N, CA, C and O of each residue as an XYZ file, in Angstrom:
388
protein
N     -25.613      9.350      6.245
C     -25.682      7.965      6.692
C     -24.269      7.468      6.967
O     -23.370      7.667      6.150
N     -24.075      6.843      8.074
C     -22.779      6.325      8.468
C     -22.454      5.019      7.748
O     -23.345      4.230      7.436
N     -21.179      4.807      7.492
C     -20.728      3.547      6.898
C     -20.477      2.492      7.966
O     -20.176      1.342      7.647
N     -20.600      2.885      9.247
C     -20.324      1.958     10.344
C     -21.196      0.715     10.253
O     -22.378      0.791      9.919
N     -20.598     -0.421     10.552
C     -21.350     -1.662     10.600
C     -20.687     -2.771      9.809
O     -19.512     -2.692      9.451
N     -21.465     -3.800      9.547
C     -20.997     -4.975      8.826
C     -21.653     -5.017      7.457
O     -22.856     -4.792      7.322
N     -20.849     -5.306      6.449
C     -21.293     -5.316      5.054
C     -20.965     -6.657      4.423
O     -19.885     -7.204      4.646
N     -21.882     -7.183      3.646
C     -21.638     -8.361      2.813
C     -21.244     -7.827      1.437
O     -22.008     -7.088      0.816
N     -20.056     -8.199      0.961
C     -19.547     -7.649     -0.281
C     -19.373     -8.721     -1.361
O     -19.178     -9.901     -1.070
N     -19.450     -8.271     -2.610
C     -19.212     -9.124     -3.766
C     -18.322     -8.359     -4.735
O     -18.631     -7.234     -5.129
N     -17.214     -8.984     -5.110
C     -16.292     -8.400     -6.084
C     -16.270     -9.319     -7.294
O     -16.007    -10.514     -7.160
N     -16.543     -8.775     -8.474
C     -16.485     -9.544     -9.717
C     -15.081     -9.405    -10.292
O     -14.833     -8.559    -11.152
N     -14.173    -10.237     -9.812
C     -12.762    -10.131    -10.190
C     -12.430    -11.036    -11.378
O     -13.231    -11.895    -11.743
N     -11.240    -10.845    -11.989
C     -10.815    -11.732    -13.070
C     -10.693    -13.190    -12.614
O     -10.703    -14.103    -13.440
N     -10.578    -13.408    -11.295
C     -10.483    -14.761    -10.745
C     -11.856    -15.306    -10.357
O     -11.952    -16.334     -9.687
N     -12.912    -14.620    -10.778
C     -14.263    -15.045    -10.441
C     -14.867    -14.179     -9.358
O     -14.247    -13.225     -8.888
N     -16.077    -14.516     -8.968
C     -16.794    -13.749     -7.947
C     -16.183    -14.046     -6.578
O     -16.044    -15.204     -6.183
N     -15.821    -12.976     -5.863
C     -15.248    -13.094     -4.525
C     -16.215    -12.470     -3.524
O     -16.519    -11.280     -3.605
N     -16.693    -13.270     -2.589
C     -17.607    -12.757     -1.579
C     -16.878    -12.624     -0.256
O     -15.981    -13.406      0.057
N     -17.278    -11.617      0.520
C     -16.618    -11.395      1.792
C     -17.476    -10.592      2.741
O     -18.611    -10.223      2.440
N     -16.893    -10.335      3.895
C     -17.536     -9.538      4.935
C     -16.598     -8.405      5.307
O     -15.421     -8.626      5.592
N     -17.124     -7.203      5.302
C     -16.378     -5.995      5.621
C     -16.999     -5.370      6.862
O     -18.209     -5.148      6.911
N     -16.173     -5.087      7.864
C     -16.638     -4.429      9.083
C     -15.941     -3.078      9.189
O     -14.717     -2.989      9.086
N     -16.737     -2.020      9.397
C     -16.219     -0.644      9.379
C     -16.611      0.093     10.647
O     -17.737     -0.023     11.131
N     -15.640      0.869     11.187
C     -15.899      1.784     12.307
C     -15.231      3.105     11.963
O     -14.006      3.219     11.987
N     -16.060      4.119     11.639
C     -15.515      5.422     11.260
C     -15.168      6.249     12.488
O     -15.723      6.062     13.571
N     -14.225      7.177     12.282
C     -13.811      8.121     13.314
C     -13.374      9.392     12.601
O     -12.192      9.576     12.309
N     -14.350     10.278     12.319
C     -14.047     11.504     11.599
C     -13.667     11.216     10.161
O     -14.453     10.640      9.409
N     -12.445     11.621      9.770
C     -11.992     11.469      8.388
C     -11.253     10.158      8.146
O     -10.609      9.993      7.110
N     -11.339      9.216      9.099
C     -10.669      7.934      8.931
C     -11.566      6.798      9.420
O     -12.595      7.032     10.054
N     -11.161      5.573      9.118
C     -11.886      4.416      9.619
C     -10.935      3.252      9.818
O      -9.841      3.217      9.254
N     -11.372      2.300     10.629
C     -10.680      1.041     10.824
C     -11.695     -0.075     10.650
O     -12.903      0.163     10.669
N     -11.207     -1.277     10.484
C     -12.119     -2.401     10.341
C     -11.397     -3.670      9.957
O     -10.179     -3.784     10.099
N     -12.180     -4.635      9.462
C     -11.634     -5.905      9.005
C     -12.297     -6.305      7.693
O     -13.450     -5.972      7.421
N     -11.525     -7.032      6.891
C     -12.039     -7.661      5.678
C     -11.836     -9.155      5.852
O     -10.741     -9.610      6.183
N     -12.909     -9.919      5.624
C     -12.802    -11.370      5.729
C     -13.346    -12.002      4.459
O     -14.376    -11.580      3.934
N     -12.644    -13.014      3.973
C     -13.070    -13.713      2.765
C     -12.404    -15.064      2.701
O     -11.832    -15.530      3.686
N     -12.476    -15.702      1.533
C     -11.896    -17.044      1.376
C     -10.396    -17.108      1.677
O      -9.894    -18.149      2.100
N      -9.675    -15.994      1.459
C      -8.234    -15.988      1.706
C      -7.878    -15.654      3.155
O      -6.697    -15.562      3.491
N      -8.881    -15.470      4.016
C      -8.628    -15.154      5.415
C      -9.161    -13.790      5.782
O      -9.980    -13.213      5.066
N      -8.688    -13.277      6.907
C      -9.156    -11.997      7.436
C      -7.960    -11.087      7.685
O      -6.885    -11.551      8.063
N      -8.159     -9.776      7.467
C      -7.088     -8.829      7.770
C      -7.670     -7.500      8.229
O      -8.766     -7.101      7.834
N      -6.896     -6.830      9.080
C      -7.279     -5.503      9.543
C      -7.045     -4.496      8.428
O      -6.092     -4.613      7.658
N      -7.930     -3.501      8.351
C      -7.790     -2.450      7.354
C      -7.964     -1.094      8.028
O      -8.527     -0.995      9.119
N      -7.477     -0.060      7.369
C      -7.723      1.322      7.796
C      -7.678      2.187      6.550
O      -6.958      1.894      5.596
N      -8.460      3.260      6.576
C      -8.524      4.103      5.395
C      -9.086      5.464      5.680
O      -9.183      5.893      6.830
N      -9.465      6.153      4.594
C      -9.941      7.529      4.673
C     -11.435      7.603      4.393
O     -11.981      6.817      3.619
N     -12.082      8.566      5.039
C     -13.501      8.855      4.831
C     -13.594     10.266      4.260
O     -13.016     11.199      4.817
N     -14.321     10.428      3.152
C     -14.560     11.743      2.557
C     -16.035     11.807      2.197
O     -16.432     11.392      1.108
N     -16.851     12.328      3.114
C     -18.296     12.334      2.910
C     -18.819     10.916      2.967
O     -18.712     10.249      3.996
N     -19.389     10.448      1.857
C     -19.886      9.071      1.828
C     -18.941      8.145      1.049
O     -19.311      7.024      0.701
N     -17.717      8.623      0.778
C     -16.723      7.825      0.062
C     -15.656      7.296      1.025
O     -15.202      8.004      1.924
N     -15.270      6.038      0.817
C     -14.215      5.402      1.602
C     -13.133      4.908      0.655
O     -13.430      4.401     -0.427
N     -11.867      5.058      1.066
C     -10.750      4.525      0.288
C      -9.777      3.831      1.238
O      -9.548      4.293      2.356
N      -9.208      2.716      0.778
C      -8.210      2.006      1.568
C      -7.430      1.053      0.681
O      -7.833      0.742     -0.440
N      -6.313      0.601      1.205
C      -5.483     -0.365      0.504
C      -5.394     -1.651      1.295
O      -5.634     -1.680      2.502
N      -5.043     -2.713      0.591
C      -4.925     -4.026      1.211
C      -3.874     -4.814      0.447
O      -3.704     -4.626     -0.757
N      -3.177     -5.689      1.138
C      -2.179     -6.542      0.498
C      -2.591     -8.000      0.688
O      -2.776     -8.464      1.813
N      -2.729     -8.708     -0.421
C      -3.019    -10.136     -0.355
C      -1.733    -10.922     -0.566
O      -0.848    -10.486     -1.303
N      -1.630    -12.074      0.078
C      -0.490    -12.956     -0.128
C      -0.902    -14.265     -0.790
O      -0.052    -14.990     -1.307
N      -2.208    -14.578     -0.781
C      -2.728    -15.818     -1.375
C      -3.797    -15.487     -2.400
O      -4.597    -14.599     -2.106
N      -3.895    -16.077     -3.523
C      -3.031    -17.156     -4.009
C      -1.668    -16.659     -4.499
O      -0.787    -17.467     -4.795
N      -1.485    -15.325     -4.586
C      -0.191    -14.738     -4.933
C      -0.178    -13.315     -4.376
O      -1.240    -12.733     -4.160
N       1.005    -12.746     -4.141
C       1.071    -11.382     -3.581
C       0.526    -10.346     -4.561
O       0.886    -10.342     -5.738
N      -0.347     -9.468     -4.063
C      -0.888     -8.384     -4.885
C      -1.402     -7.270     -3.983
O      -1.961     -7.527     -2.917
N      -1.209     -6.036     -4.420
C      -1.729     -4.868     -3.712
C      -3.089     -4.509     -4.293
O      -3.256     -4.449     -5.511
N      -4.057     -4.271     -3.416
C      -5.399     -3.889     -3.833
C      -5.683     -2.465     -3.369
O      -5.261     -2.066     -2.284
N      -6.402     -1.696     -4.196
C      -6.834     -0.343     -3.845
C      -8.352     -0.280     -3.973
O      -8.902     -0.482     -5.055
N      -9.020      0.001     -2.859
C     -10.479      0.036     -2.809
C     -10.985      1.474     -2.807
O     -10.425      2.336     -2.129
N     -12.046      1.728     -3.570
C     -12.765      2.996     -3.561
C     -14.243      2.658     -3.588
O     -14.726      2.057     -4.548
N     -14.974      3.043     -2.532
C     -16.405      2.733     -2.467
C     -17.195      3.955     -2.028
O     -16.665      4.865     -1.391
N     -18.478      3.955     -2.383
C     -19.415      4.986     -1.964
C     -20.568      4.301     -1.244
O     -21.124      3.315     -1.729
N     -20.918      4.837     -0.079
C     -22.015      4.295      0.719
C     -23.243      5.164      0.509
O     -23.178      6.389      0.617
N     -24.370      4.513      0.205
C     -25.649      5.198      0.024
C     -26.695      4.411      0.808
O     -27.260      3.444      0.299
N     -26.949      4.827      2.041
C     -27.886      4.110      2.902
C     -27.339      2.741      3.246
O     -26.280      2.626      3.862
N     -28.066      1.688      2.846
C     -27.641      0.321      3.136
C     -26.976     -0.345      1.936
O     -26.850     -1.569      1.892
N     -26.547      0.468      0.957
C     -25.876     -0.057     -0.235
C     -24.477      0.542     -0.362
O     -24.228      1.683      0.028
N     -23.578     -0.258     -0.917
C     -22.203      0.157     -1.157
C     -21.855     -0.220     -2.595
O     -22.128     -1.339     -3.029
N     -21.251      0.714     -3.336
C     -20.790      0.427     -4.687
C     -19.393      1.004     -4.848
O     -19.030      1.970     -4.177
N     -18.624      0.417     -5.725
C     -17.287      0.937     -5.949
C     -16.466     -0.001     -6.797
O     -16.993     -0.765     -7.605
N     -15.138      0.074     -6.593
C     -14.238     -0.745     -7.391
C     -13.003     -1.122     -6.588
O     -12.667     -0.500     -5.580
N     -12.346     -2.158     -7.072
C     -11.095     -2.632     -6.490
C     -10.072     -2.680     -7.616
O     -10.264     -3.390     -8.603
N      -8.988     -1.928     -7.470
C      -7.911     -1.963     -8.451
C      -6.886     -2.987     -7.983
O      -6.380     -2.914     -6.863
N      -6.588     -3.950     -8.866
C      -5.683     -5.044     -8.520
C      -4.493     -5.074     -9.473
O      -4.391     -5.952    -10.330
N      -3.601     -4.107     -9.313
C      -2.383     -4.066    -10.113
C      -2.647     -4.201    -11.599
O      -3.493     -3.499    -12.152
N      -1.917     -5.110    -12.252
C      -2.018     -5.312    -13.695
C      -3.358     -5.912    -14.119
O      -3.680     -5.922    -15.307
N      -4.142     -6.411    -13.161
C      -5.444     -6.991    -13.477
C      -6.514     -5.927    -13.706
O      -7.618     -6.244    -14.149
N      -6.195     -4.665    -13.409
C      -7.154     -3.588    -13.609
C      -8.172     -3.503    -12.484
O      -7.960     -4.036    -11.395
N      -9.280     -2.825    -12.761
C     -10.317     -2.599    -11.749
C     -11.471     -3.584    -11.912
O     -11.841     -3.963    -13.024
N     -12.025     -3.982    -10.776
C     -13.186     -4.870    -10.741
C     -14.276     -4.202     -9.923
O     -13.984     -3.536     -8.930
N     -15.542     -4.372    -10.331
C     -16.634     -3.757     -9.574
C     -16.867     -4.434     -8.224
O     -16.734     -5.650     -8.087
N     -17.217     -3.612     -7.234
C     -17.544     -4.088     -5.896
C     -18.947     -3.602     -5.556
O     -19.286     -2.441     -5.785
N     -19.754     -4.498     -5.010
C     -21.075     -4.134     -4.493
C     -21.200     -4.698     -3.091
O     -20.631     -5.743     -2.776
N     -21.949     -3.998     -2.251
C     -22.150     -4.485     -0.902
C     -23.494     -4.061     -0.371
O     -24.101     -3.100     -0.843
N     -23.951     -4.806      0.633
C     -25.179     -4.437      1.328
C     -24.958     -4.628      2.816
O     -24.266     -5.544      3.260
N     -25.573     -3.727      3.568
C     -25.424     -3.783      5.018
C     -26.009     -5.087      5.530
O     -27.126     -5.465      5.175
N     -25.247     -5.762      6.360
C     -25.689     -7.073      6.883
C     -26.637     -6.896      8.068
O     -27.108     -7.882      8.635
């Protein structure tokens, strides 16, 4: 099953529940897309390994922080985690929109 498409995501972070929209377009062992949420929208790119996706992101609001995403796609569901520096990892869930 391809990860291509639009996903509605929920991250249970230390700052509360963060909801967003993730758009993915795979191309072999890599992908590009966008992440949109309350802090705005940004382009992303990452790696594809079977049904697993990994990528990094840098937030500037409400403060600068590097995020590391690791997710697994299973049909129309996405599960994984977001590592946010000293804040540790937070669970991520998504469903195909």
